[in-house]
C-alpha positions as CSV (number, residue, x, y, z in Angstrom):
1,M,0.0,0.0,0.0
2,K,1.3,3.4,-1.0
3,R,1.8,5.8,2.0
4,V,1.7,9.5,1.4
5,F,2.1,12.3,3.9
6,V,-0.6,15.1,4.0
7,D,0.4,18.5,5.2
8,S,-2.1,21.1,6.5
9,G,-2.0,22.9,3.2
10,G,-3.3,19.8,1.4
11,F,-6.1,19.4,3.9
12,F,-7.0,23.1,3.8
13,A,-7.0,23.2,0.0
14,L,-9.3,20.1,-0.1
15,L,-11.8,21.6,2.2
16,V,-11.8,25.3,1.2
17,Q,-13.2,25.8,-2.3
18,E,-11.8,29.3,-2.4
19,D,-8.3,28.1,-2.0
20,A,-6.1,28.5,-5.1
21,M,-5.0,24.8,-4.9
22,H,-8.5,23.4,-4.3
23,T,-8.9,21.8,-7.7
24,R,-5.5,20.2,-7.5
25,A,-6.2,18.9,-4.0
26,V,-9.5,17.4,-4.9
27,A,-7.8,15.6,-7.8
28,L,-5.0,14.3,-5.6
29,F,-7.4,13.1,-2.8
30,Q,-9.7,11.4,-5.4
31,H,-6.6,9.6,-6.9
32,A,-5.5,8.6,-3.4
33,N,-9.0,7.2,-2.8
34,R,-9.2,5.3,-6.1
35,E,-5.7,3.7,-5.5
36,R,-6.4,3.2,-1.8
37,W,-3.3,5.1,-0.5
38,Q,-2.8,5.3,3.2
39,L,-2.7,9.0,4.0
40,V,-0.5,9.8,6.9
41,T,-0.2,13.0,8.9
42,T,0.9,14.0,12.4
43,N,-1.1,15.1,15.4
44,A,0.7,18.4,15.1
45,V,-0.6,18.8,11.5
46,V,-4.1,18.0,12.8
47,F,-3.9,20.8,15.4
48,E,-2.5,23.2,12.8
49,T,-5.1,22.4,10.2
50,Y,-8.0,22.7,12.6
51,A,-6.8,26.1,13.7
52,L,-6.3,27.2,10.1
53,L,-9.8,26.1,9.1
54,L,-11.3,27.9,12.0
55,A,-9.5,31.1,11.3
56,R,-9.2,31.3,7.6
57,S,-12.1,29.6,5.9
58,H,-15.5,31.2,5.3
59,T,-17.4,28.4,7.1
60,G,-14.6,27.9,9.6
61,R,-16.2,25.8,12.3
62,Q,-18.1,23.6,9.8
63,N,-14.9,23.0,7.8
64,A,-12.9,22.3,10.9
65,L,-15.4,19.7,12.2
66,R,-15.7,18.1,8.7
67,F,-11.9,17.8,8.8
68,L,-12.0,16.0,12.2
69,D,-14.7,13.7,10.8
70,M,-12.7,12.9,7.7
71,L,-9.7,11.8,9.8
72,T,-11.8,8.9,11.3
73,E,-11.9,7.2,7.8
74,D,-9.7,4.1,7.4
75,A,-7.6,5.9,4.7
76,Y,-6.0,8.1,7.3
77,R,-3.3,7.4,9.9
78,I,-2.2,9.9,12.5
79,E,1.4,9.5,13.5
80,R,1.9,10.8,17.0
81,V,4.9,13.1,17.4
82,R,7.5,11.7,19.8
83,Q,9.7,13.7,22.2
84,T,12.7,12.6,20.0
85,D,10.9,14.0,16.9
86,E,10.5,17.3,18.7
87,A,14.1,17.5,19.6
88,A,15.1,16.6,16.0
89,A,12.8,19.2,14.6
90,V,14.3,22.0,16.8
91,A,17.7,20.8,15.7
92,L,16.6,20.9,12.1
93,V,15.3,24.5,12.2
94,R,18.5,25.6,14.0
95,A,20.7,23.9,11.4
96,H,18.9,25.3,8.4
97,E,19.7,28.9,9.1
98,D,18.7,30.1,5.6
99,K,15.2,28.6,5.9
100,T,12.0,29.7,7.6
101,Y,10.4,26.3,8.2
102,S,7.7,26.3,10.8
103,L,8.2,23.9,13.7
104,C,5.2,22.0,12.4
105,D,6.8,21.6,9.0
106,A,10.1,20.5,10.6
107,L,8.2,17.9,12.7
108,S,6.6,16.7,9.5
109,F,10.0,16.3,7.8
110,V,11.4,14.4,10.8
111,V,8.4,12.1,11.1
112,M,8.3,11.4,7.4
113,E,11.9,10.4,7.5
114,R,11.3,8.2,10.7
115,V,8.5,6.3,9.1
116,G,9.9,6.1,5.6
117,I,7.5,8.2,3.7
118,T,8.9,10.0,0.6
119,E,5.9,11.6,-1.0
120,A,3.6,14.3,0.2
121,I,0.5,16.2,-0.6
122,A,1.7,19.7,0.4
123,F,1.4,23.1,-1.1
124,D,3.7,24.8,1.3
125,R,6.9,26.1,-0.3
126,H,8.9,24.8,2.6
127,F,8.3,21.1,1.6
128,R,9.9,21.9,-1.8
129,A,12.7,23.9,-0.2
130,Y,13.6,21.0,2.1
131,G,14.2,19.0,-1.0
132,R,14.1,15.4,0.3
133,F,10.5,14.4,-0.7
134,M,8.5,14.2,-3.8
135,I,5.6,16.7,-3.7
136,L,2.6,15.3,-5.6
């Protein structure tokens, strides 16, 4: 089974029709569903996405709750961030002085590497800047 990481930008674009990447996100998630990919995210991304949907979407609460409901489907797996992941993410943002990765993005990179995922649904420029994953 193909495993693909999903960043908050991917979830946001899927659920918010006004988002510039909405059409691309819908196509990617439909493809994932057809091919039965396991979509993996972290609990940190869940928190970030919920907050983004509340604050930045027209029907914030409705979208945020729909997002939480969506995560209960079998296609999704939430990888819990470990204390060692947090330490590695802090080390990563310190080491990449020329980058402005969020701590959530750095955690995502660390977790993806830990669990062996190399592809992501992400529209955040930082995923491309990190350069170690294929962005779908």
